[in-house]
C-alpha positions in Angstrom: 0.0 0.0 0.0 1.4 3.4 -1.0 0.7 6.4 1.2 0.9 9.8 -0.3 2.5 12.7 1.5 0.8 16.1 1.3 3.2 18.3 3.2 5.6 19.9 0.8 8.5 19.8 3.3 8.1 16.1 3.9 7.8 15.4 0.2 11.1 17.3 -0.4 12.9 15.4 2.4 11.5 12.1 1.3 12.7 12.7 -2.3 16.3 13.4 -1.2 18.5 10.5 -2.5 21.1 10.6 0.3 19.1 10.5 3.5 20.4 8.0 6.1 17.9 5.3 7.1 17.1 7.0 10.4 16.2 10.2 8.6 14.0 8.3 6.1 12.2 6.6 9.1 11.8 10.0 10.8 10.3 11.5 7.7 7.8 8.7 7.2 6.9 8.9 10.9 6.3 12.6 10.6 4.1 12.0 7.5 2.1 9.4 9.4 1.6 11.7 12.4 0.6 14.5 10.1 -2.0 12.3 8.4 -3.3 11.1 11.8 -3.8 14.7 13.0 -5.6 15.6 9.7 -8.0 12.6 10.2 -8.6 13.5 13.8 -9.3 17.1 13.0 -11.6 16.2 10.2 -13.6 13.8 12.4 -14.0 16.4 15.1 -15.2 18.9 12.6 -17.6 16.4 11.1 -19.1 15.8 14.6 -19.8 19.5 14.9 -21.9 19.7 11.7 -25.6 20.1 12.0 -28.0 17.9 10.2 -28.6 20.4 7.4 -24.8 20.5 6.6 -24.5 16.8 6.8 -27.3 16.5 4.3 -25.4 18.8 2.0 -22.4 16.5 2.0 -24.6 13.4 1.6 -24.3 11.9 5.1 -26.8 11.0 7.7 -26.3 11.7 11.4 -25.8 8.0 12.0 -23.1 7.8 9.3 -21.3 10.9 10.7 -21.5 9.5 14.3 -20.0 6.2 13.2 -17.1 8.1 11.4 -16.5 10.4 14.4 -16.2 7.4 16.7 -13.3 5.9 14.7 -9.8 6.1 16.0 -7.3 8.5 14.3 -5.2 5.6 12.8 -8.2 4.0 11.2 -8.8 4.8 7.5 
């Protein structure tokens, strides 16, 4: 499974051909933590939407609640 990096600084570091293994692992870890935080924030924001806004994005309250209850590391 390939994970994409969205942070430009992490993309630049990851593309560097001469990084030592520990640096590569650190960059990948930073990318994972960044992705987890983005997921957590998105789920918190989803939980704050009212029913009218949920309908606009095509979700029911039950679907939104199920997504909000997921852990940050779950896709």
